[in-house]
N, C-alpha and C positions, 0 to 999 in steps of 0.2 A: 504494500500500500504506500502511496505517496503521501507527502505532507498534507496536501489538500484533503485527503480522505481521512487522515487521522486527527487533524487539528482544525480548529476554526481559523479562518483567515481574518486579519485585521485590516481595516482601512487606516489611512494615516490619522484621521480624526480619532478613531477608536484607540489606536496605540498612544497617541498624544494624551488622550484623556486619562490613561493609566499612569502617566509619568509621576504625578505627585504620590500616588500610592506606591509605585515602584521605588521611588527615592527612599522612602521610609524603610521599606523592607530590605532593600539592598544595603543600606547603611547598617541596619541591624545584622544582616548576614555577614558583612565585612567585620563588624565588631566581634561576632561569634567566632569567625575564622581566625582573627588575630589572637583571641584568647585561646582557641584550640591550638594554634601553632606555638604559642608561648608555653602552654601546658605540656605539649609534646617535648619541647626543648628542656623544660624543667625535669620531666621524667627521665629523659635521655641522659641528663647530666648527673643523675643519681647513680652512684656506684653501688655494686652489690654490698659493700661494707656499710654504706649509708643506709641501705634498705634493711640491714640486719640490726642496726642499732636504733637509736631513738627516732630515726627518720622514717621508719617503716610506716608509722601512722600517717605521716605527710605523704608518702608514696601512695598509700591506699586512698587518701583523700583526693590526690591529684588524679588517680585512675578513675575514681567515681565521677569527679568533675568532667574528665575527658569523655566518659560515656554519655554524660548529660549533654555536653556540648555537641557531640556527634549527632545525638537525637534532635537537638534544637536546630542544627544546621540542616538536617534532612527535612524536618518539618517546615523550615523557612523556605527551602528550595521547592518543596511540594506545593506550598501556598502560591508561589509564583508560577510554577509550571502548570498548576491546575487551571489557571486562566488562559493558558496557551502560549505564554511567554517562555522563551528558551534562554536560560542563563548560560552564557558562554565562558565567563571569567568572573569569579567572585572578587578577586583583588582589584580589578579595574571597574567592576560594576557593568560589565559588557553583557548586553542582552540583544536577542533577535526576536522580531515579531513576524511570523509567517504572513505574507500579503500577496496580493496580485499586482503585477506590473504588466499592463496589457493583458495578455492571456497566460502569462507565465507566473508560476509561484516563485517568489523571491523572499528575501528577508529584509525588513526595515531594521536598520541597525542603530542602536543607541548605547551610549556609555554614560554612566553616572558622572555628573559634572557638566555634561552638555545641556544647554537650555532646552533644545527641541530635538526632534528626530530629523536629521538632515541628510541621512545616508541610507543606501540600500546596497545589497550585494546578492549575487547568485547563490543558490543553495550550497554549492560546493566551493565557493570562493573564500569565505571567511573574512575576517577583519581586514586583511591585506587587500582584498578586492573591493573594499567600500568605494562607492561612487556617490557623488552628490545627487540629491533628489531632483534638483532643478532640471 
C-alpha cells in the first residue's frame, strides 16, 4: 500500500493549522530525549564497582527513570503520528506531512523553528531534497 492508502493527506492549510500544536509536542519530545540521553550517559558512566557499593540505588533509580522516559517518548511520538504527521528527526524537530502536489503524493516538510511550512520534497528525497513551495 502506498502512503495515500495508509494515511490521510494534508492540505497546506491543514498542516499549517497543526503547527502550534506540533510546536508544543515537539519541544516536549526534545526535552524527553535530552533527559533520556543524559540518563543513558549517567548509567554508562557507572562502573561495576559503583553499582556494587552505595551507588546501586542510584543505578536502579536511573534505570527506572530511563524506562519511564522511553515510554513517554513512545507515547509522545504516537500522539503525533496518530494525526498522520511523520516525525523524521526529534533533535531538529523535523516532520513531514503527506500531501498532494498535483497528482503526486509528496511530503510538506517543516522543522521546529521555522515560522511556516515553506518546503516540500518527494517521498524518497528526504530533507536534502527540500524544494520551496513557491
